[in-house]
N, C-alpha and C positions, 0 to 999 in steps of 0.2 A: 384284590379288591373286587367284590361282586357288584354287578350293575343292578340297578333297580329294574324290576320287571314292569313292563307296560301292562295295564289292566287288559284282561281278555274281553274284547268287545264281540258280542255275538249277534247273530240275526235270528237264531233259533231259540225258542223258549221251551225249556224242558218242563217237566211236571213241577208245578209250584203248589205247595201245601201251606196255607196260612193258618196258624193256630192263634185264636184270639178270644176275647171276651167282648160281648156286645156293647157294654157300657165303657169300654176302654177307649179314651181319646187316642191313645197310641195305636191301637188296632185300627181305628178309623183312619188315621193318618196313612197307614200302609194300604188299606183298602182303597182309599182315594188315589194314591199313587199308582197302584196296580190298574185301577180303572182308567185313569187318565192316560196311562201308557198302553192300554189295551192288552194287558198281560192276563191271560186266563189263569185261574187258580181254584183249588179245592179249599173250602173253608171248614176247619174243624173247630167248632165252638166249645169253649171251656167256660164253666161258671166258677169264677174265682171266689164268689161269695160263699160257696159251699165246699171249697177246697179242691175242685177238680184239677187245678193246676199243680197239685202236689202228687199226681199219679206217677208211677214209675215209667209209664209210656211217655208222658210229656217230659219227664226229667231227662230222658235220653235226647230229646230235641233241645230243651232249654235247661241246662244244669242248674241255673239259679231259679228256675221255675217262674220266670217272668213272661208275660205276654206283652206284645205279640212275638211270635217266632215264625220263621219260615223254613221249610225244607226245600232246597233247590240245588240243582247241579251236584247231587250227592253229598251235600253238606247242610248244616243248620246254621241259621243266623238269628240271633235274638237282638232286640233293641230296635225300635221303630226307625230311628234316624239311620242306623247302619243298614237296615233293610232297604229303605228308600234310596239311599245313596248307592247301594249295590246295584239296584235296578236302573238307576239313572246312569251309572257309569258303564254297565253292561250293555244297555240299549240307549245310547245317546241320541239316536235318530228317531226313536219312538216317542213322539211328543215330549220334547225336553221340558223338565220341570224347573230348571234353573235358567235364568237369562244368560245370554252370551256376554253382555257387558259385565266386567269384573266388579265394578262398584255396585251395580244392581244385584249381582250375585251375592256379594258380601251383605247387602241389606236383607236379602231373603234369608241368608244363613243367620244373620243377627236375630231376626224374628223367630226362626226355628229354635235357636238356642235359648232365647228368652222364654219361649213357651216350655221347652223341654227341661230347662234347668230351674226356672223360677216359678212358673205357674203350675205345670203338670204335677210336680211332686206333692203339691197340696191336695191333689185329688187321689193320690196313690193310697191304696188300701193299707200298705205297711205303715205309711206315715200317719194315716188316720187312726189306726189301731194304737200306735205309740202315743199319739196325742190324747186319745180317749182313756188310755189305761194309766197315764202318768198321774201322780198324786196332786 
């Protein structure tokens, strides 16, 4: 039986590249987390309104071609919540984003999931196109 591995917590920040769209609330979520934690990054802007997220270059970073996505530590991570939690767990001492108290932490996650699962999809380009094109 294999043991679960502990997350690698680091003190060094490697090169971080954030791919995003200026009007994406998910991209802003990641930008805020990186800023609060003081993590420097290179920003690569994509205009999803004209299909820039469909490029072969970006498809290598985000196979589903969703923004935001980051390149870090020799890998790519897509989905804003996964990205934010990666940096929170990798750098827990760099201005923590989650409270220490478990109930308060659960409340913060509750708000995050409500936004991500219930509010944000209504702003999603794919959902809007489906709604507008349905009979």
